BAZA-509965 format. One record per residue (C-alpha): residue in one letter; chain; z negated, y negated, x. Coordinates in Angstrom, 3 decimals. Last residue first. Layout:
BEGIN
 residu chaine       c3       c2       c1
      a      A        Z        Y        X
...
END
This chain:
BEGIN
 residu chaine       c3       c2       c1
      x      A   -9.915  -11.659   18.421
      x      A  -12.970  -11.506   16.165
      x      A  -11.312  -13.214   13.183
      x      A   -8.658  -10.546   12.881
      x      A  -10.169   -8.263   10.272
      x      A  -13.060  -10.367    9.069
      x      A  -11.342  -10.710    5.700
      x      A   -7.824  -11.825    6.489
      x      A   -6.969  -13.393    3.121
      x      A  -10.512  -13.942    1.876
      x      A  -11.654  -15.343    5.226
      x      A   -8.703  -17.773    5.254
      x      A   -9.851  -19.416    2.029
      x      A   -7.730  -18.652   -1.047
      x      A   -5.595  -21.374   -2.653
      x      A   -2.411  -19.358   -2.701
      x      A   -2.926  -15.707   -1.737
      x      A   -1.451  -14.199   -4.915
      x      A    1.610  -16.424   -4.616
      x      A    2.459  -15.250   -1.104
      x      A    3.653  -17.752    1.474
      x      A    4.177  -16.649    5.043
      x      A    4.424  -19.264    7.822
      x      A    1.431  -21.412    6.794
      x      A   -0.723  -18.291    6.539
      x      A    0.097  -17.570   10.167
      x      A   -1.182  -20.911   11.393
      x      A   -4.550  -20.309    9.715
      x      A   -4.743  -16.841   11.258
      x      A   -4.691  -18.472   14.696
      x      A   -2.171  -18.249   17.530
      x      A   -3.659  -19.566   20.796
      x      A   -3.464  -16.277   22.698
      x      A    0.126  -15.757   21.525
      x      A    1.159  -19.151   22.905
      x      A   -0.056  -18.296   26.396
      x      A    1.389  -14.764   26.226
      x      A    4.877  -15.863   25.160
      x      A    5.427  -15.323   21.418
      x      A    7.191  -12.370   19.763
      x      A    4.303   -9.954   20.097
      x      A    1.863  -12.475   18.651
      x      A    4.017  -12.870   15.531
      x      A    4.255   -9.094   15.093
      x      A    0.496   -8.631   15.548
      x      A   -0.299  -11.309   12.953
      x      A    2.217   -9.936   10.476
      x      A    0.584   -6.537   10.869
      x      A   -2.841   -8.035   10.159
      x      A   -1.553   -9.875    7.112
      x      A   -0.380   -6.662    5.451
      x      A   -3.412   -4.705    6.624
      x      A   -5.781   -7.403    5.313
      x      A   -4.007   -7.506    1.956
      x      A   -3.885   -3.782    1.223
      x      A   -0.824   -3.399   -1.020
      x      A    1.695   -2.844    1.751
      x      A    5.106   -3.345    0.137
      x      A    5.390   -6.845    1.630
      x      A    5.326   -5.384    5.140
      x      A    8.348   -3.168    4.487
      x      A   10.516   -5.921    2.973
      x      A    9.156   -8.259    5.714
      x      A   10.372   -6.352    8.752
      x      A   13.964   -7.651    8.685
      x      A   12.598  -11.092    7.753
      x      A   10.668  -11.058   11.018
      x      A   13.821  -10.305   13.016
      x      A   15.908  -12.960   11.261
      x      A   13.205  -15.613   11.651
      x      A   12.772  -14.773   15.335
      x      A   16.494  -15.062   15.940
      x      A   16.525  -18.484   14.258
      x      A   13.504  -19.619   16.290
      x      A   15.281  -18.745   19.520
      x      A   18.452  -20.467   18.314
      x      A   16.701  -23.736   17.415
      x      A   16.897  -24.562   13.672
      x      A   19.011  -27.643   12.916
      x      A   20.966  -26.390    9.945
      x      A   23.876  -25.149   12.053
      x      A   21.298  -23.089   13.958
      x      A   20.477  -21.158   10.756
      x      A   24.076  -20.335    9.816
      x      A   24.973  -19.504   13.417
      x      A   22.134  -16.998   13.692
      x      A   23.163  -15.439   10.362
      x      A   26.732  -15.203   11.619
      x      A   25.417  -13.590   14.804
      x      A   24.027  -10.676   12.802
      x      A   21.524   -8.918   15.049
      x      A   22.856   -5.633   16.339
      x      A   22.925   -2.595   14.109
      x      A   21.348    0.821   13.689
      x      A   21.387    2.357   10.224
      x      A   19.943    5.370    8.440
      x      A   19.762    6.706    4.905
      x      A   18.270    9.749    3.216
      x      A   18.339   11.269   -0.240
      x      A   16.563   14.128   -1.997
      x      A   16.442   14.831   -5.717
      x      A   15.467   18.340   -6.753
      x      A   16.448   20.852   -9.419
      x      A   17.518   23.351   -6.776
      x      A   15.432   24.727   -3.935
      x      A   15.712   25.590   -0.257
      x      A   16.452   22.094    1.059
      x      A   16.333   21.126    4.738
      x      A   17.474   17.500    5.062
      x      A   17.802   15.238    8.104
      x      A   17.229   11.758    9.507
      x      A   18.293   10.705   13.013
      x      A   17.993    6.967   13.749
      x      A   18.635    5.727   17.290
      x      A   17.866    2.461   19.062
      x      A   18.760    1.010   22.462
      x      A   18.133   -2.367   24.116
      x      A   20.299   -3.528   27.029
      x      A   22.678   -5.645   24.947
      x      A   19.890   -7.520   23.200
      x      A   18.419   -7.931   19.708
      x      A   18.978   -4.434   18.288
      x      A   17.905   -3.844   14.674
      x      A   16.777   -0.435   13.418
      x      A   16.732    1.364   10.058
      x      A   15.281    4.717    8.991
      x      A   15.143    5.713    5.320
      x      A   13.842    9.013    3.912
      x      A   13.606    9.607    0.158
      x      A   12.188   12.564   -1.755
      x      A   11.861   13.565   -5.414
      x      A   10.882   17.165   -6.111
      x      A   11.457   18.681   -9.537
      x      A   11.042   22.241   -8.228
      x      A    9.142   22.998   -5.025
      x      A    9.166   26.805   -5.210
      x      A   12.018   27.224   -2.685
      x      A   10.672   24.805   -0.091
      x      A   11.834   21.218    0.284
      x      A   11.883   19.789    3.813
      x      A   12.865   16.138    4.253
      x      A   13.151   15.793    8.008
      x      A   12.458   12.882   10.305
      x      A   13.485   11.008   13.402
      x      A   13.405    7.364   14.512
      x      A   14.088    6.737   18.208
      x      A   13.315    3.462   19.959
      x      A   14.229    1.885   23.267
      x      A   13.283   -1.428   24.915
      x      A   15.459   -3.098   27.541
      x      A   15.157   -6.712   26.244
      x      A   14.812   -6.406   22.449
      x      A   14.030   -3.695   19.917
      x      A   13.360   -4.072   16.172
      x      A   12.281   -1.127   14.059
      x      A   12.066   -0.179   10.409
      x      A   10.752    3.014    8.823
      x      A   10.638    3.829    5.095
      x      A    9.443    7.329    4.208
      x      A    9.064    8.514    0.611
      x      A    7.650   11.629   -0.987
      x      A    7.222   12.679   -4.605
      x      A    5.997   16.070   -5.789
      x      A    6.952   17.750   -9.069
      x      A    6.093   21.280   -7.962
      x      A    4.265   21.828   -4.669
      x      A    5.751   22.857   -1.305
      x      A    7.349   19.615   -0.126
      x      A    7.243   18.884    3.613
      x      A    8.084   15.248    4.388
      x      A    8.498   14.593    8.108
      x      A    8.009   11.361   10.065
      x      A    8.973   11.321   13.746
      x      A    8.575    8.212   15.911
      x      A    9.485    7.981   19.598
      x      A    8.997    4.505   21.041
      x      A    9.876    3.254   24.527
      x      A    8.857   -0.085   26.040
      x      A   10.900   -1.577   28.870
      x      A   10.460   -5.234   27.869
      x      A   10.270   -5.436   24.088
      x      A    9.628   -3.120   21.161
      x      A    8.617   -3.727   17.551
      x      A    8.139   -0.608   15.423
      x      A    7.130   -0.554   11.741
      x      A    6.339    2.438    9.505
      x      A    5.739    2.796    5.753
      x      A    4.936    6.329    4.528
      x      A    4.455    6.975    0.817
      x      A    3.047   10.324   -0.295
      x      A    2.654   11.725   -3.821
      x      A    1.249   15.064   -5.040
      x      A    2.341   16.274   -8.502
      x      A    1.743   19.947   -7.749
      x      A   -0.315   20.378   -4.592
      x      A    1.032   21.068   -1.107
      x      A    2.749   17.793   -0.296
      x      A    2.531   18.140    3.464
      x      A    3.145   14.827    5.237
      x      A    3.717   15.511    8.925
      x      A    3.659   12.423   11.140
      x      A    4.539   12.515   14.846
      x      A    3.987    9.493   17.072
      x      A    5.043    9.071   20.718
      x      A    4.480    5.659   22.210
      x      A    5.520    4.721   25.750
      x      A    4.664    1.485   27.532
      x      A    2.017    0.404   25.059
      x      A    1.999   -2.209   22.327
      x      A    3.478   -2.865   18.869
      x      A    3.609    0.310   16.781
      x      A    2.605   -0.445   13.186
      x      A    1.904    2.423   10.797
      x      A    1.069    2.525    7.088
      x      A    0.465    5.861    5.358
      x      A   -0.085    5.776    1.610
      x      A   -1.555    8.907    0.088
      x      A   -1.707   10.233   -3.460
      x      A   -3.308   13.234   -5.111
      x      A   -1.959   14.909   -8.242
      x      A   -2.671   18.388   -6.804
      x      A   -3.612   18.381   -3.144
      x      A   -2.086   16.476   -0.226
      x      A   -2.435   18.174    3.163
      x      A   -2.013   15.314    5.597
      x      A   -1.043   15.205    9.258
      x      A   -1.030   12.382   11.813
      x      A   -0.312   13.167   15.454
      x      A   -0.545   10.313   17.919
      x      A    0.175    9.745   21.604
      x      A    0.090    6.272   23.153
      x      A    0.711    5.704   26.861
      x      A   -0.655    2.441   28.269
      x      A    1.162    0.142   30.700
      x      A    1.699   -2.840   28.348
      x      A   -1.777   -2.749   26.896
      x      A   -2.370   -1.220   23.490
      x      A   -1.680   -2.839   20.111
      x      A   -1.437    0.167   17.773
      x      A   -2.133   -0.426   14.076
      x      A   -2.755    2.627   11.895
      x      A   -3.250    2.300    8.135
      x      A   -4.541    5.041    5.834
      x      A   -4.677    4.577    2.067
      x      A   -6.281    7.431    0.154
      x      A   -6.292    8.509   -3.493
      x      A   -7.786   11.842   -4.567
      x      A   -6.524   13.448   -7.791
      x      A   -7.112   16.997   -6.607
      x      A   -8.477   17.039   -3.067
      x      A   -6.867   15.283   -0.126
      x      A   -7.424   16.684    3.364
      x      A   -6.397   14.217    6.057
      x      A   -5.983   15.058    9.734
      x      A   -5.628   12.465   12.495
      x      A   -5.030   13.397   16.136
      x      A   -5.455   10.441   18.491
      x      A   -4.261   10.234   22.100
      x      A   -4.822    7.147   24.242
      x      A   -3.613    7.239   27.826
      x      A   -4.084    4.535   30.457
      x      A   -2.106    2.798   33.192
      x      A   -3.204   -0.591   34.456
      x      A   -3.031   -3.941   32.748
      x      A   -5.749   -6.531   32.291
      x      A   -6.255   -6.076   28.555
      x      A   -6.573   -2.282   28.595
      x      A   -6.307   -2.483   25.704
      x      A   -6.442   -2.098   21.916
      x      A   -6.335    0.509   19.116
      x      A   -6.819    0.110   15.372
      x      A   -7.331    2.597   12.530
      x      A   -7.794    1.243    9.007
      x      A   -9.110    3.425    6.188
      x      A   -9.039    2.978    2.400
      x      A  -10.862    5.270   -0.035
      x      A  -10.678    6.829   -3.511
      x      A  -12.194   10.048   -4.847
      x      A  -10.820   12.095   -7.736
      x      A  -11.354   15.425   -5.966
      x      A  -12.857   15.296   -2.431
      x      A  -11.365   13.153    0.300
      x      A  -11.940   14.935    3.610
      x      A  -10.967   12.799    6.598
      x      A  -10.855   14.260   10.112
      x      A  -10.176   11.917   13.034
      x      A   -9.739   13.300   16.544
      x      A   -9.932   11.583   19.920
      x      A   -8.524   11.971   23.434
      x      A   -9.014    9.133   25.925
      x      A   -7.411    9.011   29.375
      x      A   -8.522    6.321   31.829
      x      A   -6.707    4.720   34.748
      x      A   -7.419    1.168   33.564
      x      A  -10.670    0.172   31.869
      x      A  -11.433   -1.486   28.524
      x      A   -9.592    0.951   26.278
      x      A  -10.882    0.026   22.825
      x      A  -10.462    2.325   19.814
      x      A  -11.423    0.985   16.378
      x      A  -11.950    2.895   13.125
      x      A  -12.735    0.549   10.210
      x      A  -13.457    2.094    6.809
      x      A  -12.607   -0.383    4.043
      x      A  -15.273   -1.095    1.420
      x      A  -14.302   -0.472   -2.205
      x      A  -15.168    3.231   -2.134
      x      A  -14.540    5.095   -5.382
      x      A  -16.579    8.303   -5.376
      x      A  -15.427   10.904   -7.930
      x      A  -16.096   13.810   -5.522
      x      A  -17.612   12.853   -2.194
      x      A  -15.726   11.052    0.600
      x      A  -16.239   12.856    3.922
      x      A  -15.409   11.131    7.195
      x      A  -15.509   13.016   10.501
      x      A  -15.091   10.882   13.609
      x      A  -13.621   11.029   17.073
      x      A  -14.655   11.917   20.583
      x      A  -14.158   14.399   23.416
      x      A  -10.681   15.743   22.748
      x      A   -9.254   17.747   25.654
      x      A   -7.756   20.989   24.325
      x      A   -6.894   19.845   20.831
      x      A   -5.444   16.680   22.345
      x      A   -3.134   18.608   24.656
      x      A   -2.112   20.960   21.844
      x      A   -1.298   17.979   19.608
      x      A    0.864   16.778   22.490
      x      A    2.871   19.988   22.743
      x      A    3.402   20.414   19.013
      x      A    3.726   23.403   16.717
      x      A    1.421   26.011   18.248
      x      A   -1.371   23.504   18.813
      x      A   -1.545   22.953   15.063
      x      A   -2.201   19.506   13.643
      x      A   -3.324   20.905   10.283
      x      A   -5.783   23.167   12.096
      x      A   -6.740   26.336   10.268
      x      A   -9.288   27.727   12.746
      x      A  -10.330   24.176   13.585
      x      A  -11.205   23.433    9.962
      x      A  -13.090   26.732    9.532
      x      A  -15.028   26.232   12.746
      x      A  -15.861   22.697   11.654
      x      A  -17.221   23.847    8.301
      x      A  -19.293   26.657    9.862
      x      A  -20.713   24.415   12.597
      x      A  -21.824   21.577   10.308
      x      A  -24.590   19.751   12.227
      x      A  -23.548   20.616   15.788
      x      A  -19.780   20.369   15.332
      x      A  -20.342   17.247   13.220
      x      A  -22.297   15.633   16.071
      x      A  -19.391   16.205   18.488
      x      A  -16.958   14.858   15.836
      x      A  -18.918   11.655   15.303
      x      A  -20.387   11.007   11.878
      x      A  -19.316    9.367    8.621
      x      A  -20.664   10.974    5.442
      x      A  -20.451    9.390    1.980
      x      A  -23.014   10.673   -0.539
      x      A  -23.153    7.575   -2.726
      x      A  -26.558    6.731   -1.237
      x      A  -24.986    6.765    2.223
      x      A  -22.362    4.331    0.944
      x      A  -24.968    1.757   -0.114
      x      A  -26.897    2.304    3.103
      x      A  -23.908    0.992    5.068
      x      A  -22.387    3.399    7.629
      x      A  -22.423    2.052   11.185
      x      A  -21.190    3.827   14.302
      x      A  -21.096    1.986   17.653
      x      A  -20.184    3.001   21.203
      x      A  -18.240    6.108   20.177
      x      A  -17.035    8.056   23.234
      x      A  -14.086    8.300   25.630
      x      A  -13.392    4.635   26.283
      x      A  -15.072    2.286   23.880
      x      A  -14.905    3.756   20.380
      x      A  -16.012    1.498   17.539
      x      A  -16.761    3.150   14.181
      x      A  -17.332    0.856   11.210
      x      A  -18.328    1.169    7.546
      x      A  -18.459   -2.501    6.508
      x      A  -21.434   -4.338    4.981
      x      A  -23.635   -4.931    8.026
      x      A  -21.115   -6.426   10.446
      x      A  -22.668   -6.992   13.863
      x      A  -20.237   -4.664   15.650
      x      A  -17.304   -6.567   14.160
      x      A  -18.685   -9.825   15.531
      x      A  -19.207   -8.161   18.905
      x      A  -15.523   -7.281   19.303
      x      A  -14.673  -10.145   21.668
      x      A  -17.749   -9.353   23.711
      x      A  -16.692   -5.852   24.670
      x      A  -18.738   -3.014   23.093
      x      A  -20.901   -1.528   25.851
      x      A  -20.376    2.047   27.038
      x      A  -23.165    4.479   26.152
      x      A  -21.625    7.786   27.081
      x      A  -19.135    8.697   29.784
      x      A  -16.615   11.540   29.824
      x      A  -14.074    9.988   32.176
      x      A  -10.803   11.931   32.077
      x      A   -8.273   10.057   34.241
      x      A   -8.466   12.444   37.217
      x      A   -7.992   15.435   34.927
      x      A   -4.963   13.790   33.321
      x      A   -3.389   13.147   36.733
      x      A   -3.550   16.831   37.615
      x      A   -1.913   17.798   34.324
      x      A    1.033   15.424   34.769
      x      A    2.304   13.931   31.526
      x      A    6.006   13.675   30.698
      x      A    6.260   10.942   28.130
      x      A    7.985   11.373   24.761
      x      A   11.222    9.440   24.433
      x      A   13.123   12.124   22.548
      x      A   16.585   13.055   21.414
      x      A   18.149   15.950   23.276
      x      A   15.778   18.604   21.925
      x      A   15.790   16.841   18.555
      x      A   17.449   19.217   16.105
      x      A   16.129   22.280   17.932
      x      A   12.616   21.261   16.885
      x      A    9.970   22.144   19.490
      x      A   10.384   18.882   21.360
      x      A    8.445   18.292   24.597
      x      A    8.659   22.006   25.321
      x      A    5.593   24.246   24.919
      x      A    4.256   26.186   27.912
      x      A    1.684   23.902   29.540
      x      A    0.410   22.543   26.246
      x      A    0.120   26.089   24.872
      x      A   -2.350   27.050   27.607
      x      A   -4.319   23.901   26.900
      x      A   -4.526   24.831   23.214
      x      A   -5.645   28.407   23.917
      x      A   -8.351   27.203   26.281
      x      A   -9.598   24.588   23.813
      x      A   -9.780   27.045   20.913
      x      A  -11.629   29.570   23.070
      x      A  -14.150   26.868   24.030
      x      A  -14.488   25.953   20.362
      x      A  -15.233   29.539   19.333
      x      A  -17.809   29.809   22.154
      x      A  -19.950   27.007   20.793
      x      A  -20.095   23.630   22.568
      x      A  -23.064   22.554   24.635
      x      A  -21.579   19.035   24.894
      x      A  -21.571   18.713   28.697
      x      A  -21.439   22.413   29.518
      x      A  -18.798   23.380   26.983
      x      A  -16.733   20.299   27.749
      x      A  -16.661   21.112   31.457
      x      A  -15.794   24.730   30.649
      x      A  -12.781   23.603   28.608
      x      A  -11.674   21.423   31.525
      x      A  -11.393   24.573   33.624
      x      A   -8.126   25.287   31.832
      x      A   -6.543   22.234   33.432
      x      A   -7.542   23.452   36.879
      x      A   -6.039   26.878   36.264
      x      A   -2.704   25.415   35.111
END
């Protein structure tokens, strides 16, 4: 315990942090050591979250600056028109905000720089943390050890057509990275953000933890996609929280593909009257992977609408747990909420669980939930093989079609196609996955609105640098 607490002093010396932040770190690390893996009594027996050793974390913390962007991401680094942040290891290696967006008043700076430039704002945000250390063990760990991340501020009435790209690259084994993302969308603004994580490519244990907090002003519209494709021995921890203001709207999109153990908790707080949140989540597990996904809808405003749709496929000896609560507080009249969690099992050793719940303290509301866990339909396999399709290809078609109703709802083209690309690569043997091209993918999925477009228009530059 004492050694873990000394980490706060290391951060204070290296980054010259203010005393309020050092106190915040110490309190968070103290809570990490005392909080259980699951604070909700509903899920104390249902979790796949990793047990993390404090001593090992300290050994894996490498607070280095100036790491090079790996060659395969150089094309993204050279982009002039996209707002891009590339983290390599524990610090940003590249931050680029186009002049056009600067002139519109957009801000995109690293969290350490934001603490220096806007100390009063950051102290206020950390004093009222959306991802509270008191409510989650792994948020507390991140709050105590974060060394990187980005603050994005979208000014009032700004409509940003360019997509913000936030990329995390773990290029070394035995490294732990803790980052935070804070997005402030001021009233009537509009923005789209994509978060991606990769590596280590050559194996080896690693930890990537990202805490994401979104503040949506009145009438703001944000789309936030998160695509996780870490190495097979990496641990992935994520907390995503939004406070949605009056008449604002948010679309979460999540795809969990890589890593050995992924633990993701999403809290969508619909605080303002008329706020809307859609959350679309996909999990694809193989080998001995484990996934623990919680998505909660917390309705406090009047006339709010929330929806969660999560789908997972597990094969080999993989495991997944889907959890979530629709919470409707007493003043939240005219609420509409829906929570659906569905999983498909492709092998006898795979396991999947879906545990939705309701906590309603108001009348005049509409709240429904559904859940299912089922093995692959052998009659469908037989139907396809009887028409000359090899069995392995038939099973792949059934699994991908299980995901497609969720994927097709994603209205950001490059996110939609990017998730398909990751799913196809995950299914294929490594040699075949490395040779898969976007052109081949477009031949597999036909969408009328994409017909006749060049491949760059469909994928943008999103997956061309792989």
